[in-house]
C-alpha positions as CSV (number, residue, x, y, z in Angstrom):
1,M,0.0,0.0,0.0
2,R,1.3,3.4,-0.9
3,V,1.5,6.0,1.8
4,W,0.4,9.5,0.8
5,R,2.3,12.4,2.2
6,W,1.6,16.1,2.2
7,P,4.0,17.6,-0.3
8,L,4.8,20.5,2.0
9,R,5.3,18.4,5.1
10,E,9.1,18.1,4.7
11,S,9.4,21.9,4.6
12,G,7.6,22.2,7.9
13,C,4.6,24.0,6.4
14,A,1.2,22.8,7.5
15,P,-1.3,22.5,4.6
16,T,-3.9,25.2,4.3
17,F,-7.5,24.5,3.4
18,S,-6.8,25.8,-0.1
19,V,-3.9,23.4,-0.5
20,I,-6.0,20.5,0.8
21,A,-8.9,21.4,-1.6
22,R,-6.5,21.5,-4.5
23,L,-4.9,18.1,-3.7
24,L,-8.1,16.2,-2.8
25,P,-9.0,15.3,-6.5
26,T,-5.5,13.9,-6.9
27,L,-6.0,11.2,-4.3
28,N,-6.5,7.7,-5.8
29,I,-7.2,5.8,-2.6
30,P,-10.3,4.4,-1.0
31,G,-12.0,6.7,1.4
32,R,-14.8,6.6,4.1
33,I,-16.4,9.8,5.2
34,L,-19.0,10.0,8.0
35,F,-20.7,13.2,8.8
36,G,-23.4,14.3,11.2
37,T,-26.5,16.1,9.8
38,E,-26.7,18.3,12.9
39,D,-23.1,19.5,12.7
40,R,-23.0,23.1,14.1
41,L,-19.3,23.6,13.7
42,L,-19.5,23.3,9.9
43,P,-22.8,25.0,9.1
44,D,-22.2,24.5,5.4
45,I,-21.8,20.7,5.8
46,A,-24.1,20.0,2.9
47,D,-21.9,22.1,0.6
48,T,-18.8,20.5,2.0
49,V,-20.1,17.0,1.4
50,A,-21.2,17.9,-2.1
51,R,-17.7,19.1,-2.8
52,L,-16.2,15.9,-1.4
53,R,-18.5,13.8,-3.6
54,E,-17.0,15.6,-6.6
55,D,-13.4,15.6,-5.4
56,L,-13.4,12.1,-4.1
57,P,-15.7,10.0,-6.2
58,Q,-14.2,6.8,-4.9
59,A,-15.1,7.7,-1.3
60,V,-18.1,6.1,0.5
61,I,-20.0,8.9,2.2
62,T,-22.6,8.3,5.0
63,R,-24.7,10.8,6.7
64,L,-25.5,10.1,10.3
65,P,-28.9,11.7,11.3
66,D,-29.1,13.3,14.7
67,C,-25.3,13.5,15.0
68,G,-23.3,16.6,15.4
69,H,-19.6,17.4,14.6
70,L,-18.3,14.6,16.8
71,V,-20.0,11.6,15.2
72,Q,-17.8,9.2,17.1
73,E,-19.2,10.5,20.4
74,N,-22.8,10.8,19.2
75,A,-23.0,7.3,17.7
76,P,-19.9,5.3,18.7
77,A,-21.3,1.9,18.0
78,Q,-22.5,2.9,14.5
79,V,-19.3,4.7,13.7
80,G,-17.3,1.7,14.9
81,A,-19.3,-0.7,12.8
82,L,-19.1,1.4,9.7
83,L,-15.3,1.9,10.0
84,G,-14.9,-1.7,10.9
85,Q,-16.6,-2.8,7.7
86,F,-14.5,-0.3,5.6
87,F,-11.2,-1.5,7.0
88,A,-12.2,-5.2,6.8
89,V,-12.3,-5.1,3.0
90,E,-9.0,-6.0,1.4
91,R,-8.1,-3.5,-1.4
């Protein structure tokens, strides 16, 4: 399995959101995205997820109703089951 590294990491620069947004479409790896429909930290979560669907067409995206920003705390069993299924598949 190939490990993907931030191109700017070696220089000590942390990636900005614009750098991340530009590089997302270049990823060619499986992805699993979980998001809470009641996220109040990211009020534009629907727009963000729509963008992720475009930039990462290979990603499996699941909306978790009645969950906020910290889905792992709001629905730990469901998050664990979904991630367990994702990582159990050999790619």
